[in-house]
C-alpha positions in Angstrom: -15.9 3.9 -5.0 -14.3 2.6 -1.7 -13.2 -0.6 -3.3 -11.7 1.4 -6.2 -9.7 3.5 -3.7 -8.5 0.5 -1.8 -7.6 -1.2 -5.1 -5.3 1.8 -5.9 -3.7 1.3 -2.5 -3.3 -2.3 -3.2 -1.5 -1.5 -6.3 1.1 -0.2 -4.3 0.4 2.3 -2.1 0.9 2.1 -2.0 1.5 2.9 -1.2 1.0 2.4 1.3 0.1 4.2 4.6 -0.9 5.1 8.0 -4.8 7.2 13.6 -1.9 7.5 15.8 0.4 5.1 13.9 4.0 4.2 14.8 6.7 3.0 12.5 10.0 1.5 13.7 12.2 2.7 10.9 15.6 1.1 10.9 18.6 3.1 9.6 20.5 0.5 7.7 23.7 2.4 7.9 23.7 2.7 11.7 21.6 -0.4 12.6 19.5 1.7 15.0 15.8 1.4 15.4 13.6 4.5 15.6 9.9 4.8 16.5 8.1 7.3 14.3 4.6 8.3 13.5 3.5 9.0 9.9 0.3 10.5 8.5 -0.5 10.4 4.7 -3.4 12.2 3.0 -5.0 10.9 -0.2 -6.4 13.2 -2.8 -8.6 12.7 -5.9 -9.7 15.5 -8.2 -8.2 18.0 -5.7 -10.2 16.7 -2.7 -8.9 15.1 0.4 -10.7 11.8 0.5 -8.8 9.3 2.7 -6.3 9.5 5.5 -3.9 6.6 5.8 -1.9 5.9 9.0 0.4 2.9 9.7 2.7 1.4 12.4 5.7 -0.2 10.7 8.1 -2.1 13.0 11.0 -3.0 10.7 14.2 -4.9 11.6 16.8 -6.4 9.2 14.9 -9.7 9.1 11.2 -9.0 10.2 8.4 -6.5 10.0 5.1 -5.9 11.8 2.5 -3.4 10.6 -0.7 -1.8 12.0 -2.6 0.6 9.7 -5.8 2.6 9.6 -7.6 3.8 6.5 -10.4 6.4 7.1 -12.5 8.7 4.9 -11.6 12.3 5.4 -12.7 15.8 4.6 -15.9 16.5 2.6 -15.7 13.0 1.2 -16.7 11.6 4.6 -20.1 13.1 4.0 -20.5 11.0 0.9 -19.0 7.7 2.0 -17.9 6.0 5.2 -14.6 4.1 5.4 -12.9 3.0 8.6 -10.5 0.0 8.2 -7.9 -1.4 10.5 -5.3 -3.8 9.1 -2.3 -5.8 10.6 0.4 -8.0 9.2 3.6 -9.6 10.3 6.3 -11.0 8.0 10.0 -11.7 7.4 12.6 -10.5 4.9 14.3 -13.3 3.0 16.6 -13.0 -0.1 15.8 -9.3 -0.4 12.0 -9.6 -0.4 9.1 -9.4 2.1 7.2 -12.6 2.9 4.0 -12.1 5.0 2.8 -14.3 7.7 -0.8 -13.5 8.6 -2.7 -10.4 7.2 -6.0 -9.2 8.8 -8.3 -6.4 7.7 -11.5 -5.5 9.5 -13.8 -2.5 9.2 -16.7 -1.0 7.4 -17.5 0.7 4.1 -20.6 1.7 2.3 -21.6 -1.9 2.0 -21.3 -2.6 5.7 -18.9 -4.6 7.9 -16.2 -6.7 6.3 -13.4 -9.0 7.5 -10.4 -10.5 5.6 -7.8 -12.9 7.0 -5.0 -14.2 4.7 -2.3 -16.6 5.9 0.6 -16.5 3.5 2.8 -18.8 5.6 5.8 -16.6 5.1 6.0 -17.3 1.4 5.0 -20.9 1.0 1.4 -20.4 -0.1 -1.5 -18.0 0.6 -4.7 -19.3 2.2 -7.7 -16.9 2.5 -9.1 -18.3 5.8 -11.8 -15.6 6.3 -13.6 -13.5 3.7 -16.8 -11.7 5.0 -19.0 -11.1 3.1 -18.1 -14.1 0.9 -17.2 -13.7 -2.7 -20.3 -13.6 -4.9 -21.1 -15.7 -7.9 -20.8 -12.6 -10.0 -17.0 -12.4 -9.6 -14.3 -14.6 -11.1 -12.7 -17.0 -8.6 -9.0 -16.5 -8.0 -6.7 -19.3 -9.3 -4.2 -21.0 -7.0 -1.4 -19.3 -9.0 -2.9 -15.8 -8.3 -3.0 -16.5 -4.6 0.5 -18.0 -4.2 3.4 -15.8 -3.4 1.2 -12.7 -3.3 1.6 -9.7 -1.0 -1.0 -7.7 0.9 -0.8 -3.9 0.6 1.1 -3.4 3.9 3.7 -6.0 3.0 4.1 -4.4 -0.4 5.1 -1.1 1.1 7.5 -2.9 3.6 9.1 -4.6 0.6 9.6 -1.3 -1.3 11.0 0.5 1.8 13.4 -2.5 2.4 14.6 -2.3 -1.2 15.3 1.4 -1.1 17.1 1.3 2.3 19.3 -1.7 1.4 20.0 -1.0 -2.3 19.3 2.7 -2.9 16.8 1.5 -5.5 13.1 0.5 -5.6 13.5 -2.2 -8.4 11.0 -4.9 -7.5 8.1 -6.9 -8.8 5.5 -9.0 -7.0 1.8 -10.0 -7.1 -0.7 -8.2 -4.9 -3.8 -9.7 -3.4 -6.7 -8.0 -1.6 -8.9 -11.1 -1.0 -11.0 -10.6 -4.0 -8.7 -9.3 -6.7 -5.2 -10.1 -7.9 -2.7 -7.6 -9.4 0.8 -7.6 -10.8 3.1 -4.8 -9.7 6.4 -3.7 -11.1 8.6 -0.8 -10.0 11.9 0.6 -11.2 14.2 3.4 -10.1 14.9 6.2 -12.5 17.3 8.2 -10.3 16.8 11.4 -8.3 14.1 13.8 -9.2 12.6 17.0 -7.8 9.5 16.0 -5.9 6.3 17.9 -6.9 5.5 20.3 -4.0 2.2 20.3 -2.1 1.2 22.9 0.3 -0.1 20.3 2.7 3.3 18.5 3.0 6.5 20.0 4.4 8.6 17.4 2.6 10.0 18.8 -0.6 13.2 18.7 -2.8 15.0 15.9 -4.4 14.0 12.3 -3.8 14.5 8.8 -5.4 11.8 8.5 -8.1 10.3 5.1 -8.8 8.2 4.5 -11.9 5.6 1.8 -11.2 2.9 -0.2 -13.0 0.0 -2.1 -11.5 -2.4 -4.3 -13.5 -5.4 -6.3 -12.4 -5.2 -9.9 -13.6 -7.8 -11.7 -11.6 -11.0 -11.4 -9.6 -13.0 -9.4 -12.2 -16.7 -9.0 -12.0 -17.8 -11.8 -14.4 -20.1 -9.8 -16.6 -18.7 -6.3 -16.0 -18.8 -3.9 -18.9 -15.6 -2.3 -17.5 -13.6 -5.5 -17.6 -11.3 -4.3 -20.4 -10.9 -0.9 -18.9 -10.0 -2.3 -15.4 -7.5 -4.8 -16.9 -5.4 -2.0 -18.4 -2.0 -1.1 -16.8 -2.2 1.6 -14.2 1.0 3.7 -14.3 2.3 5.5 -11.2 5.2 7.3 -9.5 6.5 7.0 -6.0 9.1 9.4 -4.4 11.3 8.1 -1.6 12.7 11.0 0.4 15.8 10.7 2.6 14.5 12.2 5.9 17.3 13.5 8.1 17.9 11.3 11.1 15.3 8.7 9.9 16.2 7.5 6.4 14.2 6.9 3.2 10.4 7.0 3.4 7.8 7.2 0.7 6.9 10.9 0.7 4.5 11.0 -2.3 2.8 8.7 -4.8 0.7 9.4 -7.8 -1.3 6.6 -9.5 -3.7 6.7 -12.4 -6.9 4.8 -12.0 -8.9 4.1 -15.2 -12.1 5.4 -13.7 -11.1 8.0 -11.2 -8.0 9.6 -12.8 -5.0 10.6 -10.8 -4.9 9.6 -7.1 -2.2 11.3 -5.0 -0.9 10.5 -1.6 1.4 12.9 0.3 3.3 12.5 3.6 1.9 15.2 5.9 3.5 14.4 9.2 6.4 12.5 10.8 6.7 12.4 14.6 9.8 10.7 16.1 8.6 9.2 19.4 11.6 7.1 20.5 
């Protein structure tokens, strides 16, 4: 179950985000940097299951991210999730190129650690994977590892696109150490964002239609292989927050096993 949730995040969760996290959000128009704290809550079947928090330090040419994913609400009585992830990267030619991504924590299967060195776009080396990939899972091909983004870099890429072009049109490959996905997003204009009582952020926002699809790293003999290889449609709303700029305020993604997974921006705190 945990892996499925993280898989949905990978697919852009995108979307990606944030225990006391700090984001340095740059207003492109003014060139100023701001330090802000974001908190996102993730829901499935009406239940609050995961809290995501992240520190994004964005400049016109670089980014650094620290994030925490933790089980929340009644779901924490059923499963335990506590993951910390970091990444640094650069923006080149309108896209994000990660340097080193590291994720460490625990889930229902115990402790895990992942380190991926993407060498700022040249190639991706999975230098640490604990526990190691089992023989019951397809190995990733070199093509599936090359030019792939981690989930934190994926969100940095989308935020960068929206803030520099006013659109979220992008496509890239996603990699979580075990699985490979393709991701496509396209702006469809402004739309009224679905209201949620847990989020104060409402009204019109840039609506992005997105599709994620697993293409590698399947369980070799899984009876759900066909189901998991289907496209997973989703929507992301980027809200223009006064004095801060565009931020992802909500995302909805369909998972073939869990149904709709929703993430909402609950809190922004300007700290600098």
